[in-house]
C-alpha positions in Angstrom: 104.9 -43.8 -14.9 102.1 -41.9 -16.6 102.6 -44.0 -19.7 102.1 -47.2 -17.7 99.0 -45.7 -16.1 97.6 -44.7 -19.5 98.3 -48.2 -20.9 96.6 -49.7 -17.8 93.5 -47.5 -18.3 93.3 -48.4 -22.0 93.5 -52.1 -21.1 90.7 -51.7 -18.5 88.6 -49.7 -21.1 89.1 -52.4 -23.7 88.0 -55.1 -21.3 84.9 -53.2 -20.3 84.1 -52.6 -23.9 84.6 -56.3 -24.8 82.5 -57.4 -21.9 79.7 -55.0 -23.0 79.7 -56.4 -26.5 79.5 -60.0 -25.2 76.6 -59.1 -23.0 74.9 -57.3 -25.8 75.4 -60.3 -28.1 73.9 -62.6 -25.5 70.9 -60.3 -25.0 70.3 -60.0 -28.7 70.5 -63.8 -29.2 68.1 -64.5 -26.4 65.6 -62.0 -27.5 65.8 -63.3 -31.1 65.1 -66.8 -29.8 62.1 -65.5 -27.9 60.7 -63.8 -31.0 59.2 -67.0 -32.3 57.7 -70.3 -31.0 57.7 -73.6 -32.9 54.9 -76.1 -32.2 53.7 -79.4 -33.6 50.0 -79.8 -34.2 48.0 -82.8 -35.3 44.6 -84.0 -36.4 43.0 -87.4 -36.6 40.3 -89.0 -38.7 38.8 -92.4 -38.8 37.9 -93.7 -42.2 36.5 -96.9 -43.8 38.3 -98.5 -46.7 36.5 -98.2 -50.0 38.1 -101.1 -51.9 39.8 -104.4 -51.2 41.9 -107.1 -52.8 42.5 -110.8 -52.1 45.4 -112.6 -53.6 45.6 -116.4 -53.6 47.2 -119.3 -55.4 46.0 -122.6 -56.7 48.8 -125.2 -56.4 49.2 -128.7 -57.7 52.0 -131.2 -57.9 52.1 -134.0 -60.5 54.7 -136.5 -61.8 54.6 -134.8 -65.3 54.3 -131.2 -66.4 51.4 -132.2 -68.7 49.4 -133.7 -65.8 50.1 -130.6 -63.6 48.9 -128.2 -66.3 45.8 -130.3 -67.0 44.9 -130.4 -63.3 45.3 -126.6 -63.0 43.3 -126.0 -66.2 40.4 -127.9 -64.7 40.6 -126.3 -61.2 40.8 -122.6 -62.3 37.2 -122.6 -63.8 35.9 -124.3 -60.6 37.5 -121.7 -58.4 36.2 -118.9 -60.6 32.7 -120.2 -60.4 32.9 -120.5 -56.7 34.0 -116.9 -56.4 31.2 -115.7 -58.7 28.7 -117.6 -56.5 29.8 -115.3 -53.7 28.6 -112.2 -55.6 31.7 -111.2 -57.6 31.7 -110.5 -61.4 34.2 -111.7 -64.1 35.7 -108.2 -64.2 36.6 -108.5 -60.5 38.5 -111.7 -61.0 42.0 -111.6 -62.5 44.1 -114.7 -63.5 47.8 -114.3 -63.8 50.3 -116.5 -65.7 51.2 -119.7 -63.8 54.6 -120.4 -62.3 56.1 -123.9 -62.5 59.3 -125.7 -61.4 60.6 -129.3 -61.1 61.4 -131.1 -57.9 64.2 -133.7 -58.3 64.6 -136.9 -56.5 67.0 -137.0 -53.6 69.4 -139.7 -52.4 69.3 -141.3 -49.0 72.3 -139.1 -48.0 70.4 -136.0 -48.9 72.0 -135.3 -52.3 70.0 -134.3 -55.3 69.7 -136.4 -58.5 68.9 -135.3 -62.1 65.8 -137.5 -62.0 62.5 -135.6 -61.9 60.3 -136.5 -58.9 57.3 -134.3 -59.8 56.4 -130.9 -61.4 54.9 -128.1 -59.3 52.5 -125.4 -60.6 51.4 -122.3 -58.8 48.5 -120.4 -60.4 48.1 -116.8 -59.0 44.7 -115.1 -59.0 43.3 -111.8 -57.7 39.9 -110.7 -56.6 39.2 -107.0 -56.3 36.0 -105.2 -55.2 34.7 -101.9 -53.8 32.7 -104.1 -51.4 35.3 -104.7 -48.7 33.0 -106.9 -46.6 32.7 -109.3 -49.5 36.5 -109.4 -49.8 36.7 -110.2 -46.1 34.1 -113.0 -46.3 35.8 -114.5 -49.3 39.2 -114.6 -47.5 37.7 -117.1 -45.0 35.4 -119.0 -47.5 37.9 -119.6 -50.2 40.1 -122.2 -48.2 37.0 -124.4 -47.9 37.8 -125.6 -51.5 40.6 -127.6 -50.0 38.0 -130.2 -49.0 37.2 -130.6 -52.7 40.8 -131.5 -53.5 41.8 -127.9 -54.7 45.0 -126.7 -52.9 44.4 -123.1 -52.1 46.9 -120.8 -50.5 45.3 -117.4 -49.7 47.1 -114.3 -48.5 45.7 -111.8 -46.1 43.2 -109.5 -47.7 44.3 -105.9 -48.4 42.0 -102.9 -47.8 42.6 -99.4 -49.4 41.3 -95.9 -48.9 41.2 -93.8 -52.0 40.1 -90.4 -50.7 43.2 -89.3 -48.8 44.0 -86.6 -51.3 40.6 -85.1 -50.7 41.1 -85.1 -46.9 44.6 -83.8 -46.8 43.8 -80.1 -47.1 41.2 -80.1 -44.3 43.3 -82.2 -42.0 46.3 -79.9 -42.5 44.1 -77.0 -41.7 43.0 -78.7 -38.5 46.5 -79.7 -37.6 47.6 -76.0 -38.0 44.8 -74.8 -35.8 45.8 -77.4 -33.2 49.4 -76.1 -33.3 48.1 -72.5 -32.6 46.0 -73.7 -29.7 49.1 -75.4 -28.2 51.2 -72.3 -28.8 48.5 -70.1 -27.1 48.4 -72.4 -24.1 52.2 -72.3 -23.7 52.4 -68.5 -24.0 49.5 -67.8 -21.7 51.7 -68.3 -18.6 54.1 -65.5 -19.8 51.3 -63.1 -20.9 52.5 -63.4 -24.5 50.4 -64.1 -27.6 50.9 -65.8 -30.9 51.4 -63.6 -33.9 51.7 -64.3 -37.6 52.8 -67.7 -38.9 56.4 -67.6 -40.0 56.6 -71.1 -41.5 54.6 -74.3 -41.8 56.1 -77.7 -42.6 53.8 -80.6 -43.3 54.7 -83.9 -41.7 54.1 -87.3 -43.3 50.6 -88.8 -43.1 50.2 -92.0 -41.0 47.5 -94.5 -42.0 47.3 -97.1 -39.3 44.8 -99.4 -37.6 42.5 -97.4 -35.3 44.1 -98.6 -32.1 47.7 -98.4 -33.3 50.2 -95.9 -31.9 52.9 -96.7 -34.4 54.5 -93.8 -36.4 57.3 -93.7 -39.0 59.4 -90.9 -40.5 58.6 -92.4 -43.9 54.9 -92.6 -43.1 52.7 -95.7 -42.6 50.1 -97.0 -45.1 48.2 -99.8 -43.4 46.3 -102.2 -45.7 45.4 -104.9 -43.1 42.3 -103.3 -41.6 39.0 -102.1 -43.1 38.7 -99.3 -40.5 41.7 -97.0 -40.4 43.0 -93.9 -38.5 44.6 -91.1 -40.5 47.0 -88.8 -38.7 48.1 -85.5 -40.1 51.0 -83.5 -38.5 52.0 -79.8 -39.1 55.1 -78.2 -37.7 54.3 -74.4 -37.3 56.4 -71.5 -36.3 54.6 -68.4 -34.9 55.8 -64.9 -34.1 55.4 -63.9 -30.4 53.7 -60.7 -29.7 
């Protein structure tokens, strides 16, 4: 009987000890999680693009390859002079190699024959400038050459900002300060304070139109607008005092 009682007491003691260890583990884990706070801070900056590029193509279609090339050869200088008349220099105009292909005659049933109907040529050209307003104006003026018999296909102009590397350090500093302000506000209700920074992780930069709210894990680099918004994000972990 005494042996049974002793075993029962040992069992109860073991259960109490195990329960105490579980509670201690929970308390330690909870306190550890309360030792730090992780906050995301951000900073914004509006910038103006400092360079632009306009890509376009001169296109023609003739019954022979020779006629197509002759036509393009005459039109390229005309287009170039038009661009220069808008204030651009020779160094800002780039002419790429033309692309050409045959179009074959088709049968009434829709089938294709081996007989050539005409030859198509596409002559790509680029205009670049640090004057973004001139690029914007040219994008609307260039298609007026169509009335002169020159087939122009212009793409949307692209605008770039080259000083992002210079802005990154300051913007990350501001994003980190914003993170601390957020952490201070969150801890104020519990009478705690932020301590030393434990870790900082830089998020991707987002370059978007000013009124855009789009974000991407890979980052966004908008080229469609002259005025842009740059967003910097910092994920910061602070000690809690």
